[in-house]
C-alpha positions in Angstrom: -175.4 128.8 -200.0 -175.5 125.3 -198.5 -174.3 124.9 -195.0 -173.5 121.3 -194.0 -171.8 120.1 -190.8 -170.5 116.6 -190.4 -170.4 115.2 -186.9 -168.0 112.2 -186.9 -167.8 109.6 -184.1 -168.4 111.4 -180.8 -169.1 110.5 -177.2 -172.4 110.5 -175.3 -173.6 113.9 -176.5 -173.5 113.3 -180.3 -177.2 112.4 -180.7 -178.4 115.2 -178.4 -176.3 117.8 -180.2 -177.7 116.8 -183.6 -181.3 117.0 -182.4 -180.6 120.4 -180.8 -179.2 121.8 -184.0 -182.0 120.5 -186.2 -184.6 122.0 -183.8 -183.3 125.5 -184.2 -181.1 125.7 -187.3 -183.0 123.8 -190.0 -181.1 125.5 -192.8 -178.0 123.5 -191.8 -177.7 120.0 -193.3 -176.4 117.5 -190.8 -174.2 114.6 -191.8 -173.4 112.0 -189.1 -171.0 109.1 -188.9 -169.9 106.6 -186.3 -167.6 103.7 -185.9 -170.5 101.5 -184.9 -174.0 101.2 -186.3 -175.5 103.5 -183.7 -179.0 103.8 -185.1 -180.2 106.2 -182.4 -177.5 108.6 -183.4 -177.4 108.2 -187.2 -181.2 108.3 -187.7 -181.2 111.9 -186.4 -179.0 113.2 -189.2 -180.0 114.1 -192.8 -177.3 111.7 -194.1 -175.4 109.1 -192.1 -172.5 106.7 -192.6 -170.4 104.1 -190.9 -166.8 105.1 -190.7 -163.8 102.9 -191.7 -162.4 101.2 -188.6 -159.8 103.2 -186.7 -157.9 100.2 -185.2 -154.3 100.5 -186.1 -154.4 104.1 -187.1 -151.4 106.3 -186.8 -150.4 109.8 -187.9 -148.2 108.6 -190.7 -149.1 109.4 -194.3 -148.1 105.9 -195.5 -150.6 103.9 -193.6 -153.2 102.2 -195.7 -155.8 102.7 -192.9 -155.0 106.4 -192.9 -155.5 106.6 -196.7 -158.8 104.7 -196.4 -160.1 107.2 -193.8 -159.0 110.3 -195.8 -160.4 109.0 -199.0 -163.7 108.2 -197.2 -163.8 111.7 -195.7 -163.0 113.4 -199.0 -165.8 111.6 -200.7 -168.4 112.5 -198.1 -167.3 116.1 -198.1 -167.6 116.3 -201.9 -171.0 114.4 -202.0 -172.7 116.7 -199.4 -170.7 119.9 -199.8 -169.6 119.7 -196.2 -168.3 123.0 -194.8 -167.5 121.9 -191.3 -166.2 118.6 -189.8 -166.5 118.1 -186.0 -164.7 115.2 -184.5 -165.4 114.0 -181.0 -163.1 111.0 -180.6 -159.6 110.2 -181.9 -159.1 114.0 -182.3 -155.3 113.9 -182.3 -155.4 111.7 -185.4 -157.5 114.2 -187.3 -155.5 117.1 -186.0 -152.4 115.4 -187.4 -154.0 115.6 -190.9 -155.5 119.1 -190.5 -153.7 120.5 -193.6 -155.0 117.7 -195.8 -158.5 117.9 -194.6 -158.8 121.7 -194.7 -157.3 121.6 -198.3 -160.8 120.3 -199.3 -162.2 123.7 -198.3 -163.7 122.6 -195.0 -163.2 123.8 -191.4 -161.9 121.1 -189.1 -163.0 121.3 -185.4 -161.0 119.0 -183.1 -161.0 121.0 -179.9 -157.6 122.6 -180.4 -155.0 123.6 -183.0 -151.9 121.5 -182.7 -151.0 118.4 -180.8 -149.5 120.2 -177.7 -153.0 121.0 -176.3 -154.1 117.4 -176.7 -151.0 116.1 -174.8 -151.7 118.5 -171.9 -155.5 117.7 -171.7 -155.1 114.0 -172.2 -152.9 113.5 -169.1 -154.2 114.8 -165.7 -150.7 115.2 -164.3 -149.5 117.2 -167.4 -152.6 119.3 -167.1 -152.0 120.1 -163.4 -148.4 120.9 -164.0 -149.2 123.2 -166.9 -152.0 125.1 -165.1 -149.8 125.6 -162.1 -147.0 127.0 -164.2 -149.5 129.5 -165.7 -150.5 130.6 -162.2 -154.1 129.2 -162.3 -155.4 127.4 -159.3 -155.5 123.7 -160.0 -155.9 120.7 -157.7 -152.5 119.5 -156.5 -151.7 116.2 -158.3 -149.1 113.5 -157.8 -148.5 110.8 -160.4 -147.8 107.1 -159.6 -146.4 105.1 -162.5 -146.0 101.9 -160.6 -147.5 100.0 -157.6 -144.4 100.8 -155.6 -144.8 104.5 -156.2 -148.5 104.3 -155.3 -147.7 102.6 -152.0 -145.1 105.2 -151.2 -147.6 108.0 -151.8 -150.2 106.4 -149.6 -147.6 105.9 -146.9 -146.3 109.4 -146.7 -149.7 111.0 -146.8 -148.7 114.1 -148.9 -151.9 116.0 -148.2 -151.8 115.5 -144.4 -155.1 114.7 -142.7 -157.1 115.7 -145.8 -159.0 113.0 -147.5 -157.6 112.2 -150.9 -158.7 110.6 -154.1 -157.3 108.6 -157.0 -158.1 108.3 -160.7 -156.3 107.1 -163.9 -154.0 109.7 -165.4 -155.9 109.2 -168.7 -159.6 108.5 -168.9 -163.1 109.9 -169.3 -166.5 109.8 -167.5 -164.8 109.6 -164.1 -163.9 105.9 -164.7 -161.6 104.6 -162.1 -162.2 107.4 -159.7 -162.2 106.6 -155.9 -162.5 108.8 -152.9 -160.0 107.2 -150.4 -161.7 107.5 -147.0 -160.3 105.9 -143.8 -163.8 105.9 -142.4 -165.1 103.6 -145.1 -165.7 100.1 -143.9 -165.2 98.5 -147.3 -166.5 100.5 -150.3 -169.5 102.6 -151.2 -170.0 102.2 -155.0 -172.7 105.0 -155.1 -170.3 107.6 -153.7 -167.1 105.9 -155.0 -165.7 105.7 -151.5 -163.2 103.0 -150.5 -160.8 102.5 -147.6 -157.2 103.1 -148.7 -156.0 99.7 -147.4 -158.7 98.0 -149.4 -157.7 99.9 -152.5 -154.1 98.9 -152.1 -155.0 95.3 -151.4 -156.9 95.2 -154.7 -154.0 96.9 -156.5 -151.6 94.3 -155.2 -153.8 91.4 -156.2 -154.0 92.9 -159.7 -150.3 93.1 -159.8 -149.9 89.5 -158.6 -152.2 88.4 -161.4 -150.0 90.1 -164.0 -152.2 93.0 -164.8 -150.2 96.0 -166.1 -150.3 99.0 -163.7 -151.7 102.0 -165.5 -150.5 105.5 -164.4 -152.7 106.9 -161.6 -152.9 110.4 -160.1 -153.5 111.1 -156.4 -154.9 114.4 -155.3 -156.7 115.9 -152.2 -160.4 115.3 -152.2 -162.2 118.6 -152.4 -165.6 118.5 -150.7 -167.1 121.5 -152.4 -169.3 122.0 -155.5 -168.2 120.6 -158.9 -168.9 122.6 -162.0 -168.8 121.8 -165.7 -168.5 124.6 -168.2 -169.2 124.1 -171.9 -167.4 126.7 -174.0 -167.6 127.8 -177.6 -164.1 129.1 -178.4 -162.3 130.1 -181.6 -158.6 129.6 -181.5 -158.3 130.7 -177.9 -161.0 133.4 -178.0 -164.1 132.6 -176.0 -167.3 133.3 -177.8 -169.7 132.1 -175.1 -170.2 129.5 -172.4 -172.7 128.0 -170.0 -171.7 126.4 -166.7 -173.5 123.7 -164.8 -173.2 123.6 -161.0 -173.6 120.0 -159.7 -175.1 119.5 -156.2 -176.0 115.9 -155.6 -178.5 114.9 -158.3 -179.5 118.5 -159.1 -177.7 120.8 -161.5 -178.2 124.5 -162.0 -176.9 126.8 -164.7 -174.5 129.7 -164.5 -173.2 132.4 -166.8 -170.8 134.1 -164.4 -168.9 133.6 -161.2 -165.3 132.9 -160.0 -165.3 129.3 -161.1 -166.9 130.2 -164.4 -164.2 132.8 -165.1 -161.5 130.3 -164.1 -162.8 127.8 -166.6 -162.7 130.4 -169.4 -159.1 131.4 -168.5 -158.1 127.7 -168.7 -159.6 127.3 -172.2 -158.0 130.6 -173.4 -154.6 129.7 -172.0 -154.6 126.4 -173.8 -155.7 128.1 -177.0 -158.6 125.7 -177.5 -160.8 125.7 -180.5 -164.4 124.5 -181.0 -166.8 123.2 -178.4 -164.9 122.2 -175.3 -165.5 121.5 -171.6 -163.6 122.6 -168.4 -164.4 121.2 -165.0 -163.7 122.8 -161.6 -164.3 121.9 -157.9 -164.5 124.0 -154.8 -162.5 123.3 -151.6 -164.1 123.5 -148.2 -163.8 127.3 -148.3 -165.7 127.6 -151.6 -162.5 128.4 -153.6 -162.6 126.8 -157.0 -159.8 124.8 -158.5 -159.3 123.4 -162.0 -159.9 119.6 -162.3 -159.5 118.9 -165.9 -160.4 119.9 -169.5 -162.0 118.0 -172.3 -161.4 119.0 -175.9 -164.9 118.0 -176.7 -168.5 118.8 -175.6 -169.6 117.3 -172.3 -172.1 114.6 -172.1 -174.6 117.1 -170.6 -174.0 119.9 -173.0 -177.7 119.9 -174.1 -178.9 120.3 -170.5 -178.3 124.0 -171.3 -181.5 124.0 -173.3 -183.3 124.4 -169.9 -181.5 127.7 -169.5 -182.9 128.9 -172.8 -179.5 128.7 -174.4 -178.9 126.1 -177.1 -175.1 125.9 -177.2 -175.1 123.3 -180.0 -177.2 125.5 -182.2 -175.1 128.5 -181.4 -172.0 126.5 -182.3 -173.5 125.5 -185.6 -174.5 129.1 -186.5 -171.0 130.3 -185.6 -168.9 127.8 -187.5 -171.1 128.1 -190.6 -170.9 131.9 -190.5 -174.6 132.4 -190.0 -174.0 134.4 -186.8 -171.1 136.4 -185.6 -169.5 136.3 -182.2 -171.3 139.5 -181.3 -174.7 138.0 -182.5 -174.1 135.0 -180.2 -173.1 137.0 -177.2 -176.1 139.3 -177.6 -178.4 136.3 -177.9 -177.0 134.6 -174.7 -177.2 137.9 -172.7 -180.9 138.3 -173.7 -182.0 134.7 -173.4 -180.0 133.1 -170.5 -182.3 132.1 -167.6 -181.1 130.3 -164.4 -182.7 126.9 -164.0 -182.5 123.8 -161.9 -182.6 120.4 -163.5 -182.4 116.7 -162.5 -181.2 114.1 -165.0 -183.6 111.2 -165.5 -183.3 107.9 -167.4 -185.2 106.9 -170.5 -185.0 104.4 -173.3 -185.2 104.7 -177.1 -187.0 101.9 -179.0 -184.9 100.4 -181.9 -186.2 98.6 -185.0 -186.2 94.8 -184.6 -183.7 94.6 -187.3 -181.4 97.3 -188.6 -181.7 98.1 -192.3 -179.2 96.7 -194.8 -176.2 98.9 -195.5 -175.2 100.4 -198.8 -171.7 101.0 -200.0 -170.5 104.5 -200.5 -169.0 104.6 -204.1 -165.5 105.9 -203.7 -163.8 107.2 -206.8 -160.3 106.3 -205.6 -158.9 102.8 -205.7 -157.0 102.0 -202.5 -156.5 98.3 -202.9 -158.8 97.0 -200.1 -162.5 96.6 -199.4 -164.6 99.7 -198.7 -166.4 100.1 -195.4 -170.2 99.6 -195.2 -172.0 102.9 -195.2 -175.6 104.1 -195.3 -177.7 107.2 -195.6 -181.1 108.0 -194.2 -182.9 107.0 -197.4 -182.1 103.4 -196.6 -183.5 103.5 -193.0 -186.7 105.5 -193.6 
């Protein structure tokens, strides 16, 4: 039986995951696609394509863009006998078309089942409210939808003398995060520290220039250890997980602990599905609190290779039916090894000119030009 997994446009871990799977599960065919000609990602797969552009997409069935994407997907599934499709970005779009996609005989992995989980995970205020309602410890969060609300929050100091921080209500990679510290002279870009008065002055200047205020969340700054837990989960049932404990530039791996268990409870409560990530942070007393959840793998998911556990390969084996949950749990119990790692930078040489792209012959006529696509035969 052919086992083929298709990894559509993802975030920073897409290339590493493909490489990790091919290293340990050669019997699985890997198809990859991206919105951009990301050679360093696509060249790792057995077959690779450029996706139709997603600009203007919606969940409606009458959109020409929607039809273009679904026809493209159906043809790739048919050509390569794809059994699993994993999406890393624009997941709510694909989730909205789950019934159509799975009617082709494939398993769709978006990180959840149903739009409700995406709505909670996508907004940090909604996430905090939901976890608090479930009785799980979560960082207290206050939302500011306007500059006036933000100024009011700063003025009344809702967290007392405790340092606080701010970040966009929606966003990834910690973009827009600042630790608001009254001892900061101006700002410290390396540690993301800034004086509250300087932050507000910059926000007022943005407002005067006509920049639209995006919703921000304010929360106490927790000085303790931050953890990132990558979880393989099947419709709310955790299969396995590996946690990374971040201490300055060094990270070490965990497979148990209070914070680890809290992350698993969060994923279970949301009924997540696929390969997801939950983040926690300790307060000054070492008590962990939920920070956020991502319905996708973390950027550092393949760091777990240093702990002798290849989460990407285990995910591939599970979703293709090669291994059962019991097989995976026994493997992790036998193989997991604590380790310390430090992330380093490197570069990947690219060809001086990318190869010409072929067109994927679609059997359906949809009244507009087809997207450029290519497979590995054209870049080898």
